[in-house]
C-alpha positions in Angstrom: 111.7 108.7 99.7 114.8 108.3 97.9 115.4 106.1 100.7 113.0 104.0 100.7 112.9 103.7 96.7 116.6 102.5 97.0 115.6 99.9 99.8 113.0 98.5 98.1 115.1 97.8 95.1 117.7 96.0 96.6 115.6 94.2 99.1 113.7 92.9 95.9 117.4 92.0 94.5 118.3 90.1 97.9 114.9 88.2 97.3 116.6 86.3 94.4 118.7 84.4 96.9 115.4 82.4 98.1 115.0 81.2 94.7 118.4 80.4 93.9 118.4 78.1 96.9 114.9 76.7 96.3 116.3 75.7 92.8 119.2 74.1 94.0 117.1 72.2 96.9 115.4 70.4 94.6 118.5 69.3 92.8 119.9 68.0 95.9 117.1 66.6 96.9 116.6 69.0 100.1 113.5 69.9 101.2 112.6 73.1 100.5 110.4 73.4 104.0 112.5 72.0 106.2 115.5 74.4 104.7 113.2 77.6 105.5 112.4 76.2 109.2 116.1 75.8 109.6 116.8 79.3 108.5 114.1 80.8 110.3 115.4 78.8 113.7 118.8 80.4 113.1 117.4 83.7 112.4 115.2 83.5 115.1 118.2 82.8 117.8 120.1 85.8 115.9 117.5 88.3 116.5 116.4 87.5 120.1 119.3 88.8 121.6 118.7 92.1 119.6 114.8 92.3 121.0 116.2 91.3 124.7 118.4 94.4 124.7 115.9 96.8 123.4 113.0 98.2 125.6 109.0 97.3 124.4 108.0 99.5 121.3 106.6 102.8 122.3 103.6 101.8 121.1 99.8 101.1 122.1 99.5 97.2 123.2 96.8 96.4 120.7 98.1 97.7 118.3 101.9 96.1 118.9 100.1 92.7 118.8 98.1 93.6 115.9 100.9 94.2 114.2 103.1 91.3 115.5 100.3 89.0 114.6 100.1 90.4 110.9 103.8 89.7 110.7 103.6 86.2 111.9 100.7 85.4 109.5 102.4 86.6 107.0 105.4 84.4 107.8 102.7 81.5 107.8 102.6 82.2 104.2 105.5 82.6 103.0 106.7 79.4 104.0 103.9 77.6 102.1 105.3 79.9 99.4 109.0 78.7 99.9 107.6 74.9 100.0 105.5 75.0 96.9 108.2 76.9 95.0 110.4 74.6 96.1 108.4 72.1 94.4 107.9 73.7 91.4 111.3 74.6 90.9 112.6 71.0 91.3 110.5 70.1 87.8 109.4 73.3 86.4 111.7 76.5 84.4 112.8 78.7 87.6 112.7 81.8 86.0 109.4 81.4 84.9 107.9 80.0 88.1 110.0 82.9 90.2 108.1 85.7 87.8 104.8 84.0 88.1 105.0 84.1 92.2 106.0 87.4 92.2 103.1 88.6 90.0 101.4 88.3 94.1 102.8 92.2 94.1 99.1 92.7 92.3 97.0 91.6 95.8 98.7 94.5 98.6 98.1 97.3 96.0 94.0 96.1 95.8 94.3 95.6 99.9 95.6 99.6 99.9 92.7 100.8 97.5 90.1 98.8 99.7 90.9 99.2 102.9 93.7 102.3 103.1 92.1 104.8 100.9 94.9 104.7 97.8 93.5 106.1 94.8 92.3 103.6 92.5 93.1 104.5 88.7 92.8 103.4 85.1 96.5 102.2 85.7 95.6 99.7 88.3 93.1 98.3 86.2 95.4 97.7 83.1 98.3 96.1 85.6 95.4 93.8 86.7 94.6 92.9 83.1 98.3 92.8 82.0 98.8 90.3 85.6 96.1 87.7 83.9 97.6 88.1 80.7 100.6 87.2 82.0 99.5 84.3 83.9 97.6 82.8 80.9 100.4 83.2 78.4 102.8 81.4 81.4 100.0 78.6 81.2 99.5 78.0 77.6 103.4 78.1 76.8 104.3 75.5 79.9 106.3 72.2 79.0 103.1 69.4 78.0 105.5 66.8 79.4 106.1 68.7 83.0 102.9 71.0 83.5 101.2 68.6 85.9 104.6 68.4 88.0 105.4 72.2 88.8 102.3 74.3 87.4 100.0 73.7 90.3 102.4 73.9 92.9 103.5 77.6 91.2 99.6 78.5 91.1 99.6 77.6 95.4 102.7 79.8 95.7 101.6 82.5 93.8 98.2 82.6 96.2 100.6 82.3 99.2 102.6 85.3 97.8 99.3 87.2 97.2 98.5 86.9 101.1 101.9 86.7 102.3 102.9 90.3 100.9 99.4 91.8 101.7 99.7 91.1 105.7 103.8 92.2 105.6 102.6 95.7 103.9 99.3 96.3 106.3 101.4 97.2 109.5 103.2 100.7 107.4 99.6 101.7 107.4 99.4 101.7 110.8 99.9 105.2 112.8 103.0 104.9 114.7 104.3 102.0 113.0 107.7 103.6 113.2 108.2 103.3 116.4 108.1 99.0 116.5 111.6 98.2 115.3 112.6 96.4 112.3 114.2 93.8 114.7 111.0 93.4 116.3 109.3 92.5 113.0 112.4 90.3 111.9 111.6 88.2 114.8 107.8 88.3 114.4 108.6 87.3 110.5 110.7 84.5 111.9 108.5 82.9 114.7 105.7 83.1 111.6 108.2 81.0 109.2 108.5 78.3 112.1 104.8 77.7 113.0 104.4 77.5 109.2 106.5 74.5 109.4 104.8 72.8 112.0 101.9 73.2 111.1 102.9 71.8 107.5 104.7 68.9 109.1 101.1 67.7 110.8 99.9 66.7 107.1 103.0 66.0 105.8 104.6 62.9 106.9 107.4 62.6 104.6 108.4 66.1 106.0 108.5 64.4 109.2 110.8 61.8 108.0 112.9 63.8 106.6 113.8 66.2 109.4 117.0 64.2 110.7 118.4 63.3 107.6 118.2 67.3 106.4 119.8 68.3 110.0 122.9 66.1 109.4 123.4 67.5 105.5 126.0 69.9 105.5 124.2 71.8 102.4 121.2 72.7 104.4 123.2 74.1 107.4 124.9 76.1 104.3 122.2 77.3 102.6 120.6 78.0 105.6 122.8 80.1 107.0 123.4 81.8 103.5 119.9 82.6 103.4 119.7 84.2 106.9 122.7 86.4 106.5 120.7 88.0 103.8 117.2 88.0 105.0 118.5 89.4 108.4 120.1 92.2 106.7 117.9 93.0 104.5 114.7 92.9 106.7 116.5 94.9 109.5 117.9 97.6 107.6 116.1 97.9 104.4 112.8 96.4 104.2 111.1 98.1 107.4 112.5 101.2 107.3 112.0 101.7 103.4 108.6 100.3 103.4 108.0 102.6 106.4 109.5 106.0 104.8 108.0 105.4 101.6 104.2 105.0 103.4 105.2 108.3 105.5 105.7 109.9 101.9 102.5 108.7 100.7 103.8 106.1 98.4 103.5 102.9 100.8 101.7 101.0 97.6 104.7 101.1 95.4 106.9 99.3 97.6 106.3 95.9 96.7 106.1 96.9 93.0 109.4 98.0 93.4 110.8 95.3 94.9 109.0 92.5 92.6 110.2 94.5 89.4 113.9 94.2 90.6 114.0 90.8 91.6 112.1 89.7 88.2 114.7 91.3 86.5 117.7 90.0 88.5 116.3 86.5 88.9 115.5 86.3 85.2 118.9 87.1 84.6 120.5 84.5 86.8 118.0 81.9 85.0 119.3 82.7 81.5 122.8 83.7 81.9 124.0 81.0 84.8 121.0 78.3 84.5 121.1 78.7 80.7 117.4 78.3 80.5 115.7 79.1 77.1 112.8 81.4 76.5 110.5 81.0 73.9 108.6 84.0 72.1 105.6 83.6 74.1 107.6 83.6 77.5 109.4 86.5 76.4 105.9 88.3 76.1 104.6 87.1 79.1 107.7 88.4 81.0 107.3 91.9 79.3 103.7 91.6 80.5 104.9 91.4 84.4 107.3 94.1 84.0 104.6 96.3 82.3 102.0 95.4 84.8 104.5 96.7 87.8 105.2 99.6 85.7 101.4 100.5 85.2 100.7 100.7 89.1 103.5 102.9 89.9 101.7 106.2 87.9 
């Protein structure tokens, strides 16, 4: 239980690497989606040898493919989240965009209640109301001059986050999932990111034309490798073992909440302290609603 809590907090802090790169990518005119794809390809190549040296998981074939499919689908939605987040951060306040997107934590908790007999409580209802309040306040306090450029992308990234986190969390409820290694699920996650990029490129001609330019950009490779180092370590050593430990202790529903809270706090410190972003009293109120909603579902 203790390991699971500490692991989720550390994973949440590690998430800010995505927000940091998304914010920088827009300023350097780098396509966040292609950065994610390059990162996923490197991560896939780095993880594959580990899988080849392992035996197949001691697990039924049906459940193995179910878990793999869920994680891959989660990776596809995670690509959409990151692509749209990158576009939003190019124009809008990075800290607020990050906080709104992370509110997608409410969805996997709802999935646990609906499908996996996690008890429904008044605290969850309060959390939902706080999330709605935070979203409304953020929307109202948005800069009228830039709202149309980033708010829609932020909303899209929010719903992609809902889907991604739910799909990533479901396997931990499947009996015997601990036999499926973190490396196996990490490989499936990278596969989903790559597939997400390929699917997106079918509909986005600009992304196809930017591919050759991105591959020659030294910053693209630097950021891609940086993401991989953090992501592979977090997924293989912390994320999946931590989620499994919490689920085994009957507290699987709080995994996402712990990660989300730590990531919002860490990224807000970065946005205010490093990026020098300013916050109005309304925006501070919305941020407090975010953290209060996370705290509510933990009780």
